[in-house]
N, C-alpha and C positions, 0 to 999 in steps of 0.2 A: 548443513547449510547454515549460514549466518542470517539471523532474523533481527532486523532493526525495529524497535517498538517505540512509539511515542503516544502521548495521550494529553488530555486536560484533566481537571479535577473530577469530571463526571465519569471518566474511565479508569481512574487510578486503581480501584480495587480489581477491576477486570484485568488491567495490565499486569498486576502482580500475580494473579492466579494464572494468567496465560503464559507469563514468563516461566513460571514453574513447570507448567505442562510442556512447553516447547523444550525447555532444558531437559526434562525427563525423557523426551522423545529423541534426544541426542543432538539437538540444534544448539548452536552458539547464539545466545541472545544478548543483544546490546540495547540497553535502556537509554533513551534520549530524553527522558523526563516526562513529568516533573518528579522530583525526589520526595515531595511531601504534599499533603492536601492543602490547597489554597483555593477557595471558591472564586477568587478573582484572578486566577492565573490566565495567561494568554497562550493559547495552544499553537499559534503559527510558528514560533521559533522552534518548539519541540518537534513539530511535524516536518518542518523544513530541514532540520538537522537530520532526522531519520531518513528522509527522502534523499538528501545529498549523500548520505553514507551508503545507501543502496546503490546509487549510481556510481559512486567512487569504487565500491567493491566490484560491481559488475564490470566496469571498464578496466579494472585491474585483473580480471579473469576469475575473481572469487564468486562462487555461487551465493547470491544474497537476495532476499526479499524484504519487504517492509509491511508493517501493520500499524495503523494509526486508529485511535479511538477518541470519541467524544460523546456528547449526549445523543446527537443524531448521526454523527459521522460526516455530515455535509461539509462543515467548515474545515475539518481536518483533511478531507479529500481535496478540497479547493487549495489549501495550503500546500499539500504535497505536490499537486499538479503544477505549481508555480516553478518547480525545479526542472530545469532542462534535462530531458532523458527519463523523466518519470511518467509512467502511465498508471495513475491511481484510479481504482474503481471502488465505488460505494457498493458494498455487499450486504444483502439482506436475506439471502437464502442460499441453499447449496448450489442451485443452478447458477446464480450470479457469481458465486465464488469460482465455480468451474469454468464458466464462460469468460470470466475476466482473464484467466490464464490461457485457455484454449484458443480463443478468438482474438484477444487484444494483447496478449503477452504482457498483461499487467505485472508490474514489479512491486506495487504497493496496493494494499487494500485498506479500506476504511470501514469501520463498523460502529454503529450507534450503540453505545453501552446502555443507554436508557430504553433501547428498542428491543433488546434481546437478552436472553439468559446467558450465563457464562457457558453453559453446555452448548447452546446454539453457536455462540462465538467460537468455541473450540472446534466444533464441527466445520464451520465455515473456513477457519484458518487451516485446519488439517486438509480439507478438500482443495483449497487454493494451493497449498504447498505441494500436494501430491499430483496435481494436474499439470502436465506439460503443455507448452505452446504447440498447437497443431502443425505449424509451419506451412499451412496451406497458402498457396500463392496469393489468393485474394486478401487474406488477412495480413500477410507480410507486406503486400503492396499498400494497403491502407495505413499500416503502422509507419511505413516509410514516408507516406504523404504527410502524416502528422508530424514526424520528425523534421521533414523538410520545411514545413510551415513554421515550426517552432524556431528553427534557426535562420530562415530566410524571409519569412513573411509571405511566401509564395508556395504554390504547388504547380510545378511545370506541367503544362497540358490541361490544367484545370483552373480557369480564371476565377479569381476571388474578387468580388466587387468591394 
């Protein structure tokens, strides 16, 4: 599987370690930055680039997921979710990693590098990658509603004020 990774300065060391782990596990890892430590860097472009690449790969039929990092993971998740077709979830334990895929078919996860150890982050990512979308109708229906709203600003049959 192709894994797109992006971070900010707070997650740079995490990112490097995780890229090695994912590569050793047989994944193709694409690093969207940054390339070096800069305490004043701006994460949005890195995370948006990674998120866009995930969507581009998935739409072309390539199996791909994304992982973004920052101090808390919040801003990185928000940035990734600005990309049409992305469902980015903030992950903070094994259960949220699993449910992000199983119920939400998340294609990007965000992890707070200052909130977790590298070992925890590896476990979250491995669980995320290993968990398939359940395909249950209720989950698929909700995901379709989110995609509809994302592209049209409406959800047919569900008024939005």
